[in-house]
Residue, then its C-alpha position, 0 to 999 in steps of 0.5 A: x433223435x432216434x425217430x430220424x435214424x429210424x426214418x432214414x433206415x427205413x428209407x434206405x431199406x426201401x431203396x435197397x429192396x426196390x433196387x434188387x427187385x428192379x435188378x431182377x426185372x431189368x438189365x443192370x445198365x438200365x437200373x444203374x442209370x437211375x443213380x445218375x440224378x442222385x447228385x442233383x437230388x442230393x444238392x437240392x436236398x442239401x440246399x433245402x434242409x442243411x445249408x438253406x441256400x442254393x449256391x451258384x455251384x449247385x445251380x451250375x451242376x443242376x443246369x449241366x445235369x439237365x442240359x446233358x439229360x436233354x441232349x441224351x433224350x434228343x439223341x435217343x429220340x433221333x436214333x429211335x426215329x431213324x431205326x423205325x424208318x429203317x424198319x429194324x428192331x436190332x439193338x443199337x450196339x449190334x448195328x455199330 
């Protein structure tokens, strides 16, 4: 009913306000990166509240997302360790 509409609208309002607040304080590329897990969250919420079933496709999607996140985290950690060893604070793109 209307309670659900009000709850959804309130959550969306909070999201939008926090999004613009974050854009004031951080580069857009960093803030936009927060949207990456949206597909995984949507799949899980859909499985819990809509279909009441977690399909194989959703499982594969979740595993692919988690594997990709792990690979990026490892690569970033290695890059940060390498730049620390070199004693440079230059951004990654400026050294390419």
